[in-house]
N, C-alpha and C positions, 0 to 999 in steps of 0.2 A: 677080611684078610688083606694085608698090605701087599701091593704088587711088588715083586722083587725087581730091583734095578739091576740091569746087566752090568758086568764089570767095566765095560767101556764107558757107560754113562756115569758110573760111580767115580771113575777116574776123572772124567770131565768135571764133575761137580767138585771133586777135591782140588783140581787145578783152578777152577774159578774162585774157590775159597782162598787159595794161595795168592791169586792175583789181587783179590780184595785186601788181603793182609799187606801185600807189597804196596798197594796204592795208599793204604792208611799210613804206612811207614814213610812214604814219600811226602805226605802232608806235614810230617814232623821234621823233615830235613831241610837245611839251608842249601842254597845253590853251591856253596863251596865245601859242603860236607864230604869227607872222603868216602863215605858209604854210598853216596848217590849213584855213581856209575855202576856199581855192583847191583844195586836194587833195580835200576833201570834195565840192566842186562837180564837179570832174573825175570823181570816182568815180561820182557819181550819173549824170552824162552817159554814162559808159561803159556802165553797166547799162541805161540807157534806149535806147542805140544797139543793144545786143544784142537787146533786146525788140522794137525796131523791125524788125530783120532777121528775128527769129524770135519772134513773139508767143507761141508755146507753149513757150518755153525755160524749163523749170521751175527750173533752177539760177539763171538771171538774175532771174526773178520772185521767187524765195525770197531771194536775196542783196539785191535792192533792198528788199524788205520788211524784212529784218533791218537793213539800213542805216538805214531810217527809225525802226525800233524803238530802235536804239542811240542815235540822236540825241535821242530824247525829244521830246515835244510834237508828234510826227508819227505817232502811232499810227493815225489814220484813214487816212493815206496808206499806211502799212505794211499795214493790213488789206486794202486794195484789191489790192495785189500778191500778198499771201499767199493770199487767197481765190481769186484767179485761178489760182495755182499748185495749190491744193488741188483745184480743179475738174478740173485735168489729171491729178492724182495723188491721188484721194480717200482712199487708205489710208495716206498719208504721215504717220506719227506726229510727225515733227519739225514739219511744217507745222501739224498740229492743235495742237501745244503752243505754237508761236509765235502762232497766232491766239488761243488762249486767253489768252496773256500780253498780247497787244495789247488784247484786250477788257477784261481786268482793269485795265490801265493807263488805259483810257478811263473806267473807273468804271462 
C-alpha cells in the first residue's frame, strides 16, 4: 500500500514541477524576449511559496539563492537564502562554494 502524501507535501511537489517547467522555458528564451521577466518573476514566486510551506526546505533555499546569484546584482539576497540552507546542512560543500562565490561577487 502506497503511503499517502500529505497535502502540504503534494503542493510542494507540484511547485517544484512548476519550477522545473519555468526553468525549461528559460532555456528557450533569448535575453531580450518579452516573456523573460515574467518567467523569472514566476520562478522566484514558486521558490518563495515552497519556502513558505516548508521554511527548512534546503533544495528550495538553495535554488532561490542560485536564482539570485545567476541574475547578478542580487548577491546579498542570494546570501540570505544560501546561508539559511547552510545552517540546515552545515557540511554541504555545494552551499559552501555558492556562499563563497556570492561573497566574492560582493567584493
